[in-house]
Backbone as CSV, one residue per row, in Angstrom:
resi,resn,N_x,N_y,N_z,CA_x,CA_y,CA_z,C_x,C_y,C_z
1,MET,73.975,111.791,33.462,75.431,111.766,33.372,76.061,112.276,34.814
2,LYS,75.412,113.302,35.325,75.884,113.695,36.705,75.717,112.596,37.707
3,LYS,74.614,111.896,37.675,74.311,110.829,38.609,75.304,109.676,38.467
4,LEU,75.736,109.374,37.215,76.734,108.348,36.961,78.047,108.717,37.582
5,ILE,78.489,109.961,37.368,79.809,110.374,37.855,79.714,110.435,39.335
6,LEU,78.636,110.906,39.967,78.488,110.925,41.436,78.543,109.484,41.956
7,LEU,77.922,108.506,41.245,77.899,107.133,41.696,79.247,106.499,41.666
8,VAL,80.055,106.904,40.622,81.425,106.374,40.510,82.334,106.909,41.614
9,ILE,82.119,108.237,41.917,82.969,108.815,43.031,82.592,108.133,44.329
10,VAL,81.403,108.004,44.597,80.988,107.336,45.870,81.542,105.944,45.908
11,GLY,81.514,105.249,44.915,81.992,103.854,44.770,83.508,103.828,45.102
12,VAL,84.325,104.759,44.442,85.817,104.789,44.700,86.057,105.099,46.138
13,LEU,85.321,106.075,46.752,85.511,106.453,48.088,85.145,105.320,49.002
14,PHE,84.184,104.494,48.713,83.874,103.501,49.568,84.775,102.391,49.523
15,ILE,85.271,102.051,48.322,86.282,101.037,48.281,87.592,101.524,48.936
16,GLY,88.015,102.691,48.730,89.130,103.269,49.404,89.121,103.194,50.883
17,CYS,87.951,103.564,51.443,87.783,103.482,52.864,87.803,102.074,53.408
18,LYS,87.250,101.151,52.659,87.151,99.779,53.063,88.639,99.216,53.164
19,ASP,89.501,99.627,52.190,90.877,99.121,52.165,91.611,99.669,53.397
20,LYS,91.360,100.917,53.773,92.037,101.469,54.958,91.613,100.784,56.203
21,GLU,90.310,100.439,56.394,89.874,99.713,57.484,90.486,98.346,57.539
22,THR,90.643,97.616,56.456,91.380,96.351,56.438,92.837,96.518,56.809
23,GLN,93.497,97.491,56.277,94.877,97.800,56.642,94.949,98.082,58.195
24,LYS,94.026,98.831,58.654,94.056,99.180,60.165,93.825,97.886,60.919
25,GLU,92.923,97.061,60.598,92.720,95.836,61.254,93.912,94.936,61.239
26,GLU,94.580,94.777,60.052,95.824,94.018,59.986,96.874,94.521,60.874
27,SER,97.004,95.860,60.883,97.986,96.521,61.719,97.734,96.351,63.217
28,THR,96.487,96.358,63.630,96.167,96.152,65.009,96.422,94.562,65.306
29,THR,96.009,93.783,64.485,96.351,92.317,64.672,97.813,92.071,64.837
30,ASN,98.571,92.597,63.956,100.032,92.466,64.069,100.661,92.994,65.297
31,ALA,100.190,94.202,65.683,100.645,94.769,66.896,100.372,93.958,68.151
32,SER,99.154,93.353,68.168,98.828,92.527,69.340,99.507,91.245,69.319
33,GLN,99.894,90.689,68.169,100.611,89.496,68.069,102.111,89.757,68.555
34,ASN,102.617,90.971,68.426,103.983,91.238,68.744,104.110,91.668,70.195
35,THR,102.981,91.882,70.882,103.073,92.370,72.276,103.593,91.311,73.165
36,ILE,104.444,91.668,74.009,105.039,90.740,75.025,104.159,90.804,76.232
37,GLU,103.615,89.754,76.635,102.711,89.783,77.755,103.561,89.614,79.111
38,GLY,103.059,90.301,80.125,103.733,90.110,81.449,103.056,89.050,82.167
39,PRO,103.448,88.932,83.481,102.868,87.852,84.360,101.358,88.006,84.519
40,ASP,100.687,86.911,84.709,99.234,86.967,85.053,99.058,87.569,86.429
41,LEU,98.463,88.721,86.628,98.374,89.418,87.891,97.018,89.314,88.542
42,THR,96.218,88.351,87.945,94.899,87.987,88.584,95.148,87.638,90.008
43,GLY,94.422,88.255,90.990,94.492,87.906,92.364,95.499,88.690,93.116
44,PHE,96.370,89.464,92.344,97.335,90.275,93.083,96.905,91.806,93.117
45,GLU,97.262,92.445,94.173,97.141,93.963,94.234,98.558,94.466,94.582
46,TYR,98.919,95.557,94.079,100.270,96.119,94.203,100.318,97.529,94.163
47,SER,101.442,98.089,94.677,101.622,99.594,94.543,103.032,99.719,93.896
48,LEU,103.100,100.734,93.004,104.339,101.121,92.410,104.877,102.238,93.237
49,LEU,106.214,101.966,93.775,106.772,103.004,94.549,108.201,103.276,93.938
50,GLY,108.229,104.334,93.076,109.460,104.601,92.369,110.022,103.524,91.607
51,ASP,111.154,102.982,92.031,111.746,101.849,91.302,111.528,100.534,91.959
52,SER,110.403,100.325,92.617,110.062,99.097,93.283,108.588,98.885,93.307
53,VAL,108.206,97.621,93.378,106.840,97.263,93.556,106.627,96.517,94.872
54,VAL,105.471,96.873,95.546,105.059,96.313,96.816,103.812,95.468,96.570
55,ILE,103.849,94.260,96.848,102.594,93.413,96.755,101.800,93.744,97.998
56,THR,100.578,94.173,97.813,99.784,94.678,98.935,98.608,93.633,99.261
57,LYS,98.258,92.751,98.304,97.207,91.809,98.635,97.379,90.700,97.599
58,CYS,97.003,89.526,98.028,96.931,88.284,97.200,95.906,87.399,97.699
59,THR,94.930,87.017,96.785,93.800,86.206,97.118,93.910,84.804,96.426
60,LEU,95.026,84.536,95.810,95.168,83.228,95.044,95.186,82.107,95.858
61,ALA,94.700,80.931,95.412,94.749,79.614,96.113,95.730,78.717,95.360
62,GLY,96.033,77.629,96.008,96.909,76.701,95.377,98.392,77.207,95.422
63,GLN,99.207,76.792,94.317,100.560,77.336,94.229,100.514,78.814,93.843
64,VAL,101.116,79.646,94.570,101.181,81.079,94.210,102.621,81.346,93.876
65,ILE,102.830,81.989,92.721,104.183,82.476,92.355,104.144,83.912,92.168
66,VAL,104.883,84.566,93.086,104.902,86.004,93.069,105.943,86.413,91.992
67,PRO,105.529,87.266,91.020,106.346,87.643,89.891,107.645,88.439,90.310
68,ASN,108.720,88.285,89.566,109.835,89.093,89.705,109.628,90.606,89.427
69,VAL,108.891,90.775,88.291,108.701,92.098,87.764,107.172,92.365,87.472
70,ILE,106.824,93.506,87.721,105.434,94.070,87.371,105.601,95.380,86.711
71,GLU,105.019,95.569,85.534,105.073,96.782,84.786,106.584,97.276,84.631
72,ASN,107.468,96.328,84.340,108.851,96.569,84.158,109.620,97.110,85.351
73,VAL,109.032,96.851,86.606,109.617,97.297,87.822,109.775,96.040,88.768
74,ALA,110.914,95.909,89.459,111.116,94.789,90.328,110.235,94.697,91.507
75,VAL,109.730,93.572,91.872,108.955,93.382,93.046,109.929,93.172,94.220
76,THR,110.019,94.123,95.076,111.051,94.145,96.238,110.447,93.949,97.568
77,SER,109.151,93.952,97.680,108.566,93.885,99.037,107.198,93.215,99.027
78,ILE,106.964,92.452,100.102,105.635,92.007,100.406,105.109,92.850,101.527
79,GLY,104.012,93.549,101.220,103.529,94.490,102.245,102.882,93.878,103.437
80,GLU,102.524,94.733,104.459,101.855,94.253,105.660,100.469,93.624,105.382
81,ASN,100.254,92.424,105.892,98.965,91.671,105.776,98.701,91.324,104.349
82,ALA,99.636,91.345,103.379,99.286,91.122,101.972,98.728,89.739,101.718
83,PHE,99.144,88.722,102.433,98.541,87.400,102.303,97.831,86.888,103.490
84,TYR,97.624,87.862,104.389,97.006,87.467,105.741,95.821,86.600,105.622
85,GLY,95.804,85.416,106.259,94.634,84.568,106.261,94.369,83.842,104.985
86,ASN,95.228,83.809,104.082,94.961,83.112,102.800,95.175,81.657,103.052
87,VAL,94.029,80.998,103.426,94.102,79.587,103.835,94.013,78.656,102.597
88,GLY,93.719,79.256,101.412,93.700,78.416,100.251,95.014,78.218,99.564
89,MET,96.032,78.963,100.004,97.408,78.946,99.401,98.128,77.694,99.925
90,THR,98.593,76.862,98.960,99.226,75.608,99.485,100.782,75.600,99.274
91,SER,101.254,76.462,98.409,102.656,76.623,98.238,103.000,78.049,97.767
92,LEU,104.197,78.459,97.912,104.526,79.829,97.636,105.958,79.896,97.098
93,ILE,106.104,80.621,96.026,107.444,80.868,95.413,107.544,82.425,95.385
94,LEU,108.619,82.821,96.198,108.993,84.229,96.224,109.970,84.708,95.285
95,PRO,109.918,85.868,94.712,110.891,86.365,93.641,112.260,86.556,94.267
96,ASP,113.276,86.346,93.390,114.673,86.648,93.774,114.924,88.222,94.029
97,THR,114.006,89.019,93.499,114.164,90.472,93.607,113.696,90.933,94.961
98,LEU,113.125,90.078,95.804,112.554,90.439,97.089,113.575,90.858,98.027
99,ASN,113.418,91.952,98.958,114.363,92.309,99.951,113.658,92.477,101.253
100,SER,112.224,92.585,101.345,111.615,92.728,102.645,110.276,92.046,102.639
101,ILE,109.870,91.573,103.823,108.606,90.958,104.009,107.922,91.624,105.210
102,GLY,106.832,92.223,105.025,106.187,93.091,106.052,105.470,92.357,107.224
103,ASN,105.092,93.182,108.175,104.399,92.638,109.428,103.209,91.861,108.994
104,SER,103.036,90.689,109.559,101.845,89.849,109.301,101.579,89.469,107.841
105,ALA,102.590,89.524,107.001,102.411,89.342,105.578,101.810,88.015,105.209
106,PHE,102.210,86.991,105.877,101.730,85.590,105.597,101.042,84.961,106.825
107,ARG,100.622,85.843,107.800,100.062,85.352,109.075,98.828,84.573,108.729
108,GLY,98.672,83.378,109.379,97.475,82.565,109.203,97.432,81.872,107.854
109,CYS,98.519,81.767,107.090,98.444,81.063,105.848,98.700,79.528,106.187
110,ILE,97.681,78.941,106.547,97.839,77.506,107.187,98.246,76.464,106.154
111,GLY,98.144,76.643,104.883,98.364,75.651,103.906,99.866,75.480,103.506
112,ILE,100.736,76.488,103.797,102.155,76.440,103.363,102.837,75.456,104.280
113,ALA,103.625,74.513,103.683,104.440,73.534,104.357,105.956,73.860,104.259
114,ASP,106.367,74.326,103.118,107.759,74.603,102.823,107.930,75.907,102.177
115,LEU,109.016,76.623,102.435,109.211,77.960,101.867,110.737,78.271,101.748
116,THR,110.978,78.945,100.639,112.368,79.445,100.455,112.384,80.957,100.516
117,ILE,113.255,81.511,101.335,113.446,82.974,101.422,114.574,83.344,100.448
118,PRO,114.317,84.231,99.524,115.424,84.572,98.597,116.603,85.296,99.265
119,PRO,117.694,85.298,98.511,119.010,85.753,99.203,119.027,87.217,99.552
120,ASN,118.226,88.082,99.000,118.305,89.466,99.266,117.464,89.965,100.372
121,VAL,116.583,89.068,100.947,115.674,89.409,102.023,116.518,89.716,103.266
122,THR,116.444,91.049,103.745,117.178,91.407,104.926,116.191,91.812,106.115
123,SER,114.955,91.892,105.721,113.992,92.341,106.789,112.633,91.486,106.609
124,ILE,112.323,90.885,107.868,111.091,90.179,107.964,110.366,90.681,109.109
125,GLY,109.098,91.132,108.936,108.405,91.838,109.881,107.754,91.032,111.033
126,VAL,107.234,91.726,112.023,106.649,91.101,113.204,105.455,90.188,112.692
127,SER,105.417,89.065,113.265,104.348,88.067,112.963,104.225,87.677,111.491
128,ALA,105.325,87.854,110.770,105.255,87.616,109.286,104.700,86.267,108.953
129,PHE,105.036,85.215,109.705,104.672,83.788,109.408,103.906,83.166,110.626
130,SER,103.426,84.031,111.497,102.713,83.531,112.640,101.440,82.835,112.243
131,GLY,101.228,81.787,112.910,99.900,81.003,112.606,100.034,80.166,111.298
132,CYS,101.257,80.043,110.732,101.381,79.110,109.595,101.526,77.805,110.110
133,LEU,100.514,77.060,110.533,100.510,75.858,111.274,101.164,74.677,110.657
134,LYS,101.278,74.604,109.271,101.868,73.569,108.554,103.242,73.790,108.114
135,LEU,103.695,75.003,108.401,105.043,75.471,107.951,106.203,74.568,108.675
136,LYS,106.712,73.630,107.998,107.693,72.725,108.566,109.171,73.128,108.353
137,SER,109.415,73.642,107.089,110.755,74.050,106.801,110.847,75.301,106.043
138,VAL,111.800,76.163,106.425,112.090,77.363,105.614,113.580,77.453,105.325
139,LYS,113.834,77.557,104.062,115.274,77.646,103.532,115.516,79.117,103.340
140,PHE,116.650,79.581,104.043,117.102,80.957,103.856,118.293,80.908,102.892
141,LEU,118.333,81.599,101.827,119.448,81.551,100.906,120.415,82.682,101.093
142,GLY,120.159,83.609,102.025,121.046,84.691,102.243,121.469,84.805,103.724
143,ASN,122.023,85.975,104.012,122.402,86.269,105.381,121.094,86.183,106.243
144,ALA,121.313,86.025,107.503,120.225,85.986,108.489,119.570,87.327,108.669
145,PRO,118.271,87.421,108.513,117.592,88.778,108.683,117.565,88.985,110.185
146,GLU,117.212,90.240,110.561,117.133,90.547,111.984,115.890,89.861,112.475
147,SER,115.911,89.262,113.671,114.826,88.591,114.206,113.779,89.580,114.650
148,SER,112.469,89.345,114.360,111.442,90.207,114.800,110.478,89.401,115.765
149,LYS,109.741,90.123,116.500,108.836,89.568,117.512,107.822,88.727,116.748
150,TYR,107.550,87.467,117.299,106.546,86.523,116.833,106.679,86.122,115.343
151,MET,107.931,86.339,114.843,108.115,86.049,113.449,107.456,84.709,112.950
152,PHE,107.668,83.627,113.674,107.266,82.309,113.376,106.319,81.741,114.453
153,LYS,105.608,82.598,115.197,104.746,82.148,116.308,103.765,81.065,115.848
154,ASP,103.716,79.994,116.547,102.856,78.872,116.237,103.079,78.219,114.966
155,ALA,104.231,78.477,114.349,104.653,77.807,113.076,105.812,76.754,113.529
156,PRO,105.531,75.466,113.283,106.483,74.508,113.737,107.837,74.363,112.882
157,ALA,108.155,75.378,112.244,109.259,75.402,111.202,110.686,75.194,111.776
158,THR,111.522,74.458,110.996,112.879,74.457,111.247,113.489,75.377,110.145
159,LEU,114.440,76.212,110.442,115.008,77.049,109.552,116.382,76.560,109.116
160,TYR,116.553,76.458,107.785,117.745,75.948,107.176,118.502,77.062,106.511
161,PHE,119.911,77.105,106.645,120.672,78.146,106.247,121.954,77.788,105.531
162,ASP,122.428,78.649,104.698,123.742,78.413,103.971,124.831,78.755,104.905
163,PRO,125.657,77.792,105.346,126.788,77.976,106.254,127.724,79.066,105.837
164,GLY,127.771,79.412,104.530,128.689,80.463,104.014,128.049,81.860,104.240
165,LYS,126.888,81.943,104.735,126.292,83.292,104.921,126.457,83.686,106.376
166,GLU,126.198,84.991,106.641,126.423,85.627,107.924,125.197,85.685,108.806
167,GLY,125.466,85.748,110.116,124.364,85.955,111.077,123.654,84.697,111.576
168,TRP,124.109,83.567,111.324,123.379,82.328,111.612,123.926,81.725,112.930
169,GLU,124.534,82.480,113.747,125.037,81.952,115.027,124.061,81.597,116.035
170,LYS,122.792,82.317,115.928,121.752,82.119,116.894,120.424,81.917,116.210
171,SER,119.468,81.407,116.924,118.117,81.194,116.371,117.403,82.467,115.908
172,ILE,116.610,82.277,114.956,115.843,83.452,114.336,114.392,83.218,114.715
173,GLY,113.649,84.081,115.272,112.304,83.973,115.535,111.947,82.797,116.526
174,GLY,112.907,82.494,117.323,112.710,81.363,118.236,112.627,79.944,117.652
175,ARG,113.001,79.794,116.361,112.918,78.510,115.776,114.290,77.857,115.702
176,PRO,114.337,76.569,115.701,115.540,75.893,115.494,116.208,76.148,114.131
177,ILE,117.596,76.215,114.125,118.236,76.392,112.854,119.152,75.164,112.588
178,LYS,119.271,74.870,111.254,120.141,73.861,110.829,120.864,74.255,109.494
179,PRO,122.067,73.745,109.333,122.709,74.052,108.031,121.973,73.409,106.846
180,MET,122.045,74.052,105.632,121.295,73.500,104.492,121.542,72.017,104.143
181,GLN,122.731,71.555,104.444,122.998,70.149,104.070,122.140,69.181,104.925
182,ASP,121.515,69.676,105.988,120.580,68.752,106.839,119.128,68.925,106.330
183,TYR,118.931,69.611,105.265,117.572,69.784,104.758,117.015,68.397,104.273
184,PRO,115.825,67.952,104.693,115.362,66.637,104.407,114.698,66.598,102.969
185,GLY,115.339,67.038,101.993,114.736,66.952,100.654,115.711,66.897,99.563
């Protein structure tokens, strides 16, 4: 009789534990189904600096889209040498949250032909686009940034600007400038 009672108790405990495991698995499945995924950050390295993110390295090839937000924080800067020598990158989309591009950030990225600089970018570092041999056109959506040394060295780019924005009275980085309406696209 004692063995029978012990067997029944063990059976009840076993069934009860099994139900809890099933509930836990269902809860985990539901939680993962409700999780909002962020951008795919494969190939990106970055630093969180207070209320901003700095992209510090990117090794992606083909079309590269820099995300607006990482870990719920705005991407505001491309760091020094972040894309340096990335010869496999063929096109680049920069986020609207961006306000600065570091020294040599895209130096030697020979695959980029066209680029749009977001409206909030006010600072572009030394040699930022130096050696971008296929870079033919750069559209600036905001005010002219301060010109820096060798900004577009060896890049045959024409810079296109919005005539309603400020600072476009003179060339930037030694490159020719034209109003946006003259953009060939």
